[in-house]
N, C-alpha and C positions, 0 to 999 in steps of 0.2 A: 220313642213313644209308640205304644201299641194301639191298636184299634179299640181295645177295651177301656183304656184310660181316657178320662175326660180331658178336653183341651183346656189348658190354663190360659185364660185371656191375656195375662201379662206377657206370655211368650209369643203372642201373635204379632207379627210386624205390622206397622202402620205406615202407609205411604204418605209422605209429607211433601212430595214434590209438586210440580206444576202439571196438572192433568191435561191441559191444552198442549203443552210441549211434549208430554208423553205420547199423546195421540198422534202428533205430527211425526215423531220418531218411529212409532210403530208402523205407520203408513209408509214411511220412507224405506224402512227395512223390508217390509212385506212385499213391496213392489219389485224388489230385486230377485225374489225367489224364482220367478218364472224364467228369468234369464239364466240363472245358475242351472236350473233343472234342464233347460233345453240346450245347454252348451254342447258343442260337438268337439271332436278332437282337433279340427282345424281352427277352432276359436281360441285355443290355448296359445299364449304368447310364443312367438317364433324363437325366442332366445332360450326357451326351456329345453333342456336336454336331459336324458337319463344319466345318472352317475355311472362311472365305469365300475366294474367289479372290484378293481384294485382299490378304488376310493372307498367303497363300502367295507371291504375287508380290512383296510388299514386301521380303522377305528375299532376293530373287533379283536383285541389282543386275547389270546387264549381261547379263541373260538366262540366267545359269547358276544352278543350284540349289546 
């Protein structure tokens, strides 16, 4: 669709869900954003570790990833 063509009303999606539940879910999701934004390297789970170079290259047959 280009900006010059009119919008076909039949193609516009209609929300048929529960607006109260949608509002609750939006608030729950949006409240976690600040924690993700302010996360520091020390906040990452201690069992996370970088993959070895061999593990990365083993899956790259022929030099392509």
